[in-house]
C-alpha positions as CSV (number, residue, x, y, z in Angstrom):
1,M,173.2,64.0,77.6
2,K,176.9,63.7,78.5
3,L,178.6,60.6,79.9
4,L,181.1,61.7,82.5
5,T,183.1,59.0,84.3
6,N,180.2,56.6,84.1
7,W,177.6,59.3,85.2
8,L,175.0,60.8,83.0
9,V,174.8,64.5,83.3
10,L,171.3,66.0,83.1
11,D,171.0,69.3,81.3
12,G,167.4,69.1,80.3
13,C,168.0,69.2,76.5
14,S,170.2,66.4,75.3
15,L,168.7,63.2,76.8
16,A,168.5,60.3,74.3
17,V,166.3,57.2,74.3
18,D,169.4,55.1,74.8
19,D,170.2,57.2,77.9
20,V,166.8,56.4,79.3
21,V,167.4,52.7,78.8
22,A,170.9,52.9,80.3
23,V,169.5,54.5,83.5
24,A,166.2,52.6,83.7
25,R,167.6,49.2,82.9
26,G,171.3,49.5,83.4
27,G,171.3,51.6,86.6
28,V,173.7,54.3,85.3
29,P,173.8,57.1,87.9
30,V,172.7,60.6,87.2
31,R,173.9,64.1,88.2
32,L,172.8,67.6,87.4
33,A,174.8,69.9,85.1
34,P,176.0,73.0,86.9
35,A,174.4,75.3,84.3
36,S,171.0,73.6,84.9
37,L,171.4,74.0,88.7
38,E,171.9,77.7,88.2
39,A,168.8,77.9,85.9
40,V,166.7,76.2,88.6
41,R,167.9,78.7,91.2
42,R,167.0,81.6,89.0
43,S,163.6,80.2,88.3
44,R,163.0,79.5,92.0
45,A,164.0,83.0,93.0
46,F,161.4,84.5,90.6
47,V,158.7,82.3,92.2
48,E,159.7,83.5,95.6
49,A,159.5,87.1,94.4
50,L,156.0,86.5,93.1
51,L,155.0,85.3,96.5
52,E,156.1,88.6,98.0
53,G,153.8,90.5,95.7
54,D,150.1,90.5,95.3
55,E,149.8,88.9,91.8
56,I,147.3,86.1,91.0
57,V,149.3,83.3,89.5
58,Y,147.7,80.0,88.5
59,G,148.8,77.1,90.7
60,I,150.9,79.4,92.9
61,T,148.3,81.6,94.5
62,T,145.2,79.9,93.1
63,G,143.6,76.5,93.1
64,F,143.8,74.1,90.2
65,G,141.6,73.2,87.2
66,Y,138.0,74.1,87.9
67,F,139.2,76.0,91.0
68,K,141.6,78.3,89.0
69,N,139.8,81.4,90.2
70,R,140.0,80.5,93.9
71,R,142.6,82.7,95.6
72,I,144.8,80.9,98.1
73,P,146.2,82.9,101.1
74,R,150.0,83.0,101.5
75,S,149.7,81.0,104.7
76,A,148.1,78.0,102.8
77,V,150.4,78.0,99.8
78,E,152.5,75.0,101.0
79,Q,149.4,73.1,102.1
80,L,147.9,73.7,98.7
81,Q,150.8,71.8,97.0
82,Q,150.6,68.8,99.4
83,N,146.9,68.7,98.9
84,L,147.4,68.5,95.2
85,L,149.6,65.5,95.5
86,V,147.4,63.5,97.8
87,S,144.2,64.3,96.0
88,S,145.8,63.5,92.6
89,A,147.2,60.1,93.9
90,A,144.1,58.3,92.6
91,G,145.7,55.7,90.4
92,V,144.6,52.1,90.4
93,G,145.7,48.8,89.0
94,E,149.0,47.0,89.2
95,P,152.1,49.1,89.7
96,F,154.5,49.9,86.9
97,G,157.7,47.8,86.9
98,R,160.9,49.1,88.3
99,E,162.4,50.2,85.0
100,V,159.4,52.2,84.0
101,V,159.5,54.0,87.4
102,R,163.2,54.7,87.0
103,A,162.5,56.1,83.6
104,M,159.8,58.3,85.0
105,L,162.1,59.6,87.8
106,L,164.8,60.4,85.2
107,L,162.4,62.2,82.8
108,R,160.8,64.2,85.6
109,A,164.3,65.3,86.7
110,N,165.3,66.2,83.2
111,T,162.4,68.4,82.5
112,L,162.8,70.2,85.8
113,A,166.5,70.7,85.0
114,L,165.6,73.1,82.2
115,G,164.8,75.7,84.8
116,Y,161.3,76.8,83.8
117,S,159.3,75.0,86.5
118,G,160.1,77.0,89.6
119,V,161.1,74.2,91.9
120,R,163.8,74.5,94.6
121,P,167.2,73.0,93.8
122,E,166.9,70.7,96.8
123,T,163.6,69.2,95.5
124,L,165.2,68.3,92.2
125,Q,168.3,67.0,93.9
126,L,166.2,64.7,96.1
127,L,164.4,63.4,93.0
128,I,167.8,62.5,91.5
129,A,169.1,61.0,94.8
130,M,166.0,58.7,94.9
131,L,166.9,57.5,91.4
132,N,170.6,57.0,92.2
133,R,169.9,55.2,95.5
134,G,167.2,52.9,94.3
135,V,164.1,54.4,95.9
136,H,161.4,53.4,93.4
137,P,157.9,54.8,94.2
138,V,154.9,52.4,93.8
139,V,153.0,53.9,90.9
140,P,149.7,52.3,89.8
141,C,149.5,52.1,86.0
142,R,145.9,53.3,85.5
143,G,144.3,56.6,86.1
144,S,145.7,59.1,83.6
145,V,143.8,60.7,80.8
146,G,146.9,62.5,79.6
147,A,145.5,66.0,79.6
148,S,147.1,67.9,82.5
149,G,149.8,65.4,81.9
150,D,150.0,62.1,83.8
151,L,148.6,63.6,87.0
152,A,147.8,60.4,88.9
153,P,150.9,58.4,88.2
154,L,153.2,61.4,88.8
155,A,151.4,62.2,92.0
156,H,152.2,58.7,93.3
157,L,155.8,59.2,92.2
158,A,156.1,62.6,93.9
159,L,154.4,61.7,97.2
160,V,157.5,59.7,98.2
161,L,159.6,62.9,98.2
162,T,157.3,64.2,101.0
163,G,157.5,61.0,103.0
164,E,154.0,59.8,101.9
165,G,153.1,57.0,99.5
166,E,155.1,53.8,99.2
167,A,158.4,52.9,97.5
168,E,160.3,49.8,96.7
169,V,163.8,49.8,98.0
170,G,166.2,46.9,98.4
171,G,163.6,44.4,97.2
172,G,160.9,45.4,99.7
173,V,158.1,47.9,99.8
174,L,158.1,50.5,102.5
175,P,156.1,53.7,103.4
176,G,157.7,56.7,101.7
177,A,159.5,58.1,104.8
178,A,160.9,54.7,105.7
179,A,162.1,54.1,102.2
180,L,164.0,57.4,102.1
181,A,165.4,56.7,105.6
182,R,166.6,53.3,104.4
183,V,169.1,55.0,102.0
184,G,169.9,58.0,104.2
185,L,167.5,60.5,102.7
186,E,165.0,62.8,104.3
187,P,161.6,63.9,103.0
188,I,160.9,67.5,102.1
189,R,158.0,69.9,102.6
190,L,156.9,71.2,99.3
191,G,157.1,74.9,98.6
192,A,154.9,77.0,96.3
193,K,154.5,75.7,92.8
194,E,156.4,72.5,93.5
195,G,153.5,70.1,93.7
196,L,152.2,71.3,90.4
197,A,155.7,71.2,88.8
198,L,156.1,67.6,89.9
199,I,152.9,66.1,88.6
200,N,152.1,68.3,85.5
201,G,153.7,66.6,82.6
202,T,153.9,63.6,80.3
203,Q,156.6,61.6,82.0
204,A,154.6,58.4,82.5
205,M,153.6,58.0,78.9
206,S,157.0,59.2,77.7
207,A,158.8,56.7,79.9
208,L,156.8,53.9,78.4
209,G,157.2,55.4,74.9
210,A,161.0,55.6,75.2
211,L,161.4,52.0,76.5
212,T,159.0,50.7,73.9
213,V,160.7,52.5,71.0
214,H,164.0,51.0,72.0
215,R,162.5,47.5,72.0
216,A,160.7,48.2,68.7
217,K,163.9,49.1,66.9
218,R,165.4,45.8,67.9
219,L,162.3,43.9,66.9
220,A,162.3,45.4,63.5
221,K,165.8,43.9,62.9
222,L,164.7,40.6,64.4
223,A,161.7,40.5,62.1
224,D,164.1,40.8,59.1
225,L,166.1,38.0,60.5
226,A,163.1,35.8,61.0
227,C,162.0,36.5,57.5
228,A,165.4,35.7,56.0
229,M,165.5,32.3,57.8
230,T,162.0,31.5,56.7
231,L,162.8,32.6,53.1
232,E,165.7,30.2,53.0
233,A,163.9,27.3,54.8
234,T,161.0,27.5,52.3
235,L,163.4,27.8,49.3
236,G,162.5,31.4,48.4
237,S,164.3,33.9,46.2
238,R,166.4,37.0,47.0
239,S,165.6,38.8,43.8
240,A,162.8,40.9,45.3
241,F,165.4,42.6,47.6
242,L,167.8,43.9,45.0
243,P,168.9,47.5,45.6
244,H,168.2,48.8,42.1
245,F,164.7,47.5,42.4
246,H,164.1,49.3,45.7
247,R,165.6,52.6,44.4
248,L,162.4,52.9,42.4
249,R,160.3,53.3,45.5
250,P,162.7,54.9,48.0
251,H,161.0,54.7,51.3
252,P,163.8,54.7,53.9
253,G,162.5,51.7,55.9
254,Q,161.8,49.7,52.8
255,Q,165.3,50.1,51.6
256,S,166.8,49.3,55.0
257,S,164.8,46.1,55.3
258,A,165.7,45.0,51.7
259,R,169.4,45.6,52.5
260,N,169.1,43.6,55.7
261,L,167.5,40.7,53.9
262,L,170.2,40.6,51.3
263,A,172.9,40.7,54.0
264,L,171.3,38.0,56.1
265,T,171.0,35.6,53.1
266,E,174.4,36.3,51.5
267,D,176.2,33.0,50.5
268,S,173.1,30.9,51.0
269,A,173.5,27.4,49.6
270,L,169.8,26.9,50.2
271,I,168.8,29.7,47.9
272,A,171.5,28.8,45.3
273,S,170.2,25.2,45.3
274,H,167.0,26.1,43.4
275,A,168.3,28.8,41.0
276,G,166.3,28.7,37.8
277,C,163.4,26.7,39.3
278,D,159.9,27.1,37.9
279,R,158.5,29.1,40.9
280,V,158.1,32.6,39.5
281,Q,157.6,34.5,42.7
282,D,157.2,34.0,46.4
283,A,154.1,34.7,48.6
284,Y,153.6,38.3,49.8
285,S,154.7,37.6,53.4
286,L,158.2,36.9,51.9
287,R,158.4,38.9,48.7
288,C,156.8,42.0,50.2
289,A,158.6,41.9,53.5
290,P,160.7,45.0,52.8
291,Q,157.5,47.0,52.0
292,V,155.7,45.8,55.1
293,H,158.7,45.8,57.5
294,G,159.9,49.0,56.1
295,A,156.6,50.8,56.7
296,S,156.9,49.7,60.3
297,Q,160.5,50.8,60.5
298,D,159.4,54.3,59.3
299,A,156.6,54.4,61.8
300,I,158.9,53.4,64.6
301,A,161.3,56.2,63.5
302,Y,158.5,58.7,63.6
303,A,157.5,57.6,67.1
304,G,161.1,57.7,68.2
305,G,161.4,61.3,66.9
306,V,158.4,62.4,68.9
307,I,159.7,60.8,72.0
308,A,163.2,62.3,71.6
309,I,161.6,65.8,71.5
310,E,159.2,65.1,74.4
311,I,161.8,63.8,76.9
312,N,163.8,67.0,76.4
313,S,160.7,69.3,76.8
314,V,159.2,71.4,79.6
315,T,155.7,69.9,80.1
316,D,154.2,71.5,83.2
317,N,152.1,74.7,83.7
318,P,152.5,77.5,84.3
319,L,156.0,78.1,83.1
320,I,158.4,80.5,84.7
321,F,160.5,82.7,82.5
322,A,162.8,84.3,85.1
323,D,164.9,86.2,82.5
324,T,161.9,88.1,81.1
325,G,159.8,88.2,84.3
326,E,156.9,86.3,82.8
327,V,154.6,83.5,84.0
328,V,153.0,81.9,81.0
329,T,150.1,79.5,81.4
330,G,149.4,77.1,78.5
331,G,149.1,73.5,77.5
332,H,152.5,71.8,77.2
333,F,151.2,69.1,79.5
334,H,148.8,67.9,76.9
335,G,149.8,64.4,75.8
336,Q,148.5,64.4,72.2
337,P,151.9,64.2,70.5
338,V,153.0,61.2,72.6
339,A,149.5,59.6,72.4
340,M,149.5,59.7,68.6
341,A,153.0,58.4,68.4
342,S,152.2,55.6,70.7
343,D,149.2,54.6,68.7
344,V,151.4,54.6,65.5
345,L,154.0,52.6,67.3
346,A,151.4,50.0,68.3
347,I,150.2,49.7,64.7
348,A,153.8,49.3,63.4
349,L,154.5,46.5,65.9
350,A,151.1,44.9,65.2
351,E,152.0,44.7,61.5
352,L,155.4,43.1,62.1
353,A,153.6,40.4,64.1
354,D,150.9,40.1,61.5
355,I,153.2,39.2,58.6
356,S,155.4,37.1,60.9
357,E,152.5,34.8,61.8
358,R,151.7,34.4,58.1
359,R,155.3,33.2,57.5
360,T,155.0,30.8,60.4
361,E,152.0,29.3,58.7
362,R,154.1,28.8,55.6
363,L,156.7,26.9,57.7
364,V,154.3,24.6,59.5
365,N,151.9,23.9,56.6
366,A,153.3,21.4,54.2
367,D,151.1,22.8,51.4
368,Y,153.2,26.0,51.5
369,S,156.6,25.0,52.6
370,N,158.1,23.4,49.5
371,G,158.8,20.0,51.0
372,L,159.0,20.4,54.8
373,P,157.0,18.0,56.9
374,M,153.7,19.0,58.3
375,F,154.1,21.1,61.5
376,L,157.9,20.6,61.2
377,T,157.9,17.1,62.8
378,E,159.1,14.0,61.0
379,A,156.9,11.8,63.2
380,G,153.5,13.4,62.6
381,G,150.6,11.8,64.3
382,L,152.5,10.6,67.4
383,H,154.1,14.1,67.6
384,S,152.4,17.4,66.8
385,G,155.6,19.5,66.4
386,Y,154.9,23.2,66.2
387,M,151.2,22.9,65.4
388,V,149.9,24.8,68.4
389,A,152.8,27.3,68.4
390,Q,151.2,28.8,65.3
391,Y,147.8,28.9,67.2
392,T,149.6,31.0,69.8
393,A,150.9,33.4,67.2
394,A,147.5,33.7,65.7
395,S,146.0,34.4,69.1
396,L,148.5,37.2,69.8
397,V,148.0,38.7,66.4
398,S,144.3,38.8,66.9
399,E,144.7,40.5,70.2
400,N,147.0,43.1,68.6
401,K,144.3,43.9,66.1
402,V,142.0,45.0,69.0
403,L,144.8,46.9,70.7
404,A,145.8,48.7,67.5
405,H,142.6,50.7,67.7
406,P,143.9,54.3,68.5
407,A,143.4,55.6,72.0
408,C,144.4,59.2,70.9
409,V,141.1,59.7,69.0
410,D,139.1,59.3,72.3
411,S,138.4,62.1,74.7
412,I,136.3,62.2,77.9
413,P,136.1,65.8,79.4
414,T,137.4,66.1,83.0
415,S,137.6,68.8,85.7
416,A,134.0,69.9,85.2
417,G,134.6,70.7,81.6
418,Q,137.7,72.8,82.1
419,E,139.8,70.0,80.6
420,D,137.4,69.4,77.7
421,H,139.8,67.5,75.5
422,V,142.2,64.9,76.7
423,S,144.8,62.7,74.9
424,M,144.5,59.3,76.6
425,G,148.3,59.2,76.1
426,L,149.0,56.8,78.9
427,T,146.4,54.4,77.6
428,A,148.0,54.6,74.1
429,A,151.5,54.0,75.6
430,R,150.3,51.0,77.7
431,K,148.6,49.5,74.7
432,A,151.8,49.9,72.7
433,V,153.7,48.0,75.4
434,T,151.3,45.1,75.3
435,V,151.4,45.0,71.5
436,C,155.2,45.0,71.7
437,D,155.1,42.1,74.2
438,N,152.9,40.2,71.8
439,C,155.0,41.0,68.7
440,E,158.1,39.8,70.5
441,R,156.5,36.4,71.1
442,V,155.1,36.1,67.6
443,I,158.6,36.7,66.1
444,A,160.1,34.3,68.7
445,I,157.7,31.6,67.4
446,E,158.7,32.3,63.8
447,L,162.4,32.1,64.7
448,L,161.8,28.7,66.5
449,C,160.0,27.3,63.5
450,A,162.5,28.7,61.0
451,A,165.4,27.2,63.0
452,Q,163.6,23.8,63.0
453,A,162.9,24.1,59.3
454,L,166.6,24.9,58.5
455,D,167.7,21.9,60.5
456,L,165.3,19.7,58.4
457,R,166.8,21.0,55.2
458,G,169.9,18.9,56.0
459,K,173.4,19.8,54.8
460,L,172.5,22.8,52.7
461,T,173.6,25.8,54.7
462,P,171.7,29.1,55.0
463,G,173.2,32.6,54.5
464,R,175.7,34.3,56.7
465,G,173.3,35.9,59.1
466,S,170.8,33.0,59.2
467,R,173.7,30.6,59.8
468,A,174.9,32.6,62.8
469,A,171.4,32.9,64.1
470,L,170.8,29.2,63.9
471,A,174.0,28.4,65.8
472,M,173.1,30.9,68.5
473,I,169.5,29.6,68.8
474,R,170.8,26.0,69.0
475,S,173.2,27.0,71.8
476,A,170.1,27.8,73.9
477,I,167.3,25.7,72.5
478,P,167.7,22.1,71.1
479,H,166.2,20.8,67.9
480,L,162.6,19.5,68.4
481,E,163.1,15.8,68.0
482,S,159.9,14.9,69.9
483,D,157.1,16.8,71.5
484,R,157.9,18.9,74.6
485,I,156.4,21.9,76.4
486,V,156.7,24.5,73.6
487,S,156.0,27.6,75.8
488,R,159.3,27.1,77.5
489,D,161.1,27.2,74.2
490,I,159.2,30.4,73.3
491,E,160.2,32.1,76.5
492,K,163.8,31.0,76.0
493,M,163.7,32.5,72.6
494,V,162.3,35.8,73.9
495,E,165.1,35.9,76.5
496,L,167.7,35.3,73.8
497,M,166.2,38.1,71.7
498,A,165.9,40.5,74.6
499,S,169.5,39.9,75.8
500,G,170.8,41.3,72.5
501,H,173.1,38.2,72.0
502,L,171.2,36.9,69.0
503,L,171.5,40.2,67.1
504,E,175.2,40.6,68.2
505,A,176.0,37.1,66.7
506,V,174.2,37.9,63.5
507,E,175.7,41.3,63.0
508,A,179.2,39.9,63.7
509,A,178.6,37.5,60.8
510,C,177.0,39.7,58.2
511,G,177.6,43.3,59.2
512,R,175.5,45.8,61.1
513,L,171.8,45.7,60.2
514,D,169.9,48.9,59.4
């Protein structure tokens, strides 16, 4: 992906997760690379040549799925594609948010830009124009089994190109044709192969995967920050994070987390204040944080690698090899790689939340906190402090344990047994999003409690990173002097985490975290 005068240039093969975020959340506009446009033209010319002959080609001159052997007359080829869209638009449930739909539009355009799908250039250009002009199809989030790709969600997405379906534009929802007209665009009539090319693929699950991986990488750093603050507030030790210790078990994520914890707690007067004390070692949620956080880091990296490949892949069927004169039917639409990666991502995030909640318990429980008041309030009884905040963290962690059950190991055959193994990839990706939301709030609760605890330690200052974090948190959320509605503080903390400002302040103080 190339940045050209504030435009992202789609070439089908170099899109990064950060690019997806920039377009989906940041509104960066997109254009098609000239070489990709030429590849699309060659691919389309080959499809047109096939139509002039008498070959039987799946999805072009035949029906779909179970109806793969039903020959379609030339006169009905265009109707076949429109019928595919309307019949596949069977999604249900609440619609995806705007940023997910924008990511789906981007990923669909990127895969078509590789020039193996047989669409017309004008079809691809309309897809890109919708993205750039803010036409966001209404796409229900449920209905995909992730086998022939995300058929139902992508059908709802593609319908708007033909003037059908609904789209959000300018803050309101309009019928497809009206939404296009609002921004000066006109619907198209699909040609041969185009309906299949638009809905065969993994772009719904991959869009969610890309956005969640981006959030997960940030949460892994924030988990290290929360741990560092808790370590200092509970008068823990840094010795378990020393580099020569971690060289003996060199998992990449473990080493990264240990480096982060050392950097965050550098120059900590709190840790120095109890050097040589009789506490031999800290609890596992502190001492083993690099091993646990690091395993999650490595799992997030694995999921990110899968997503990076998937968003630059051709995932429809059949594929058009114009240069060799081949039409190859296969299974690139099957979502198993993304499904498995999404399940691993959910597990990784669930574990970050799991260990974070245990540290929150150490903060609010005076039996574990080395001298902090019960529930971090100095007026216990009249005030309950952060008592119930820990309940909330426990509730979210418990929910995550259910959601961490893998979806990718399930399969319900569809299309009268033709599609006899499915990935449940979108289910896995949707679960990962929910686990990510829960994890974010669990870590927010630990950060709230750790900041309160550091305040209660008095004049002894925490390390460089923790000190910067405390200052940033206090600029947005005041110290808890007396009971107030805690949920508001949790959501303020989530906003501070999501904005990136908290990490920016921390990294400015102690260096870039791994």
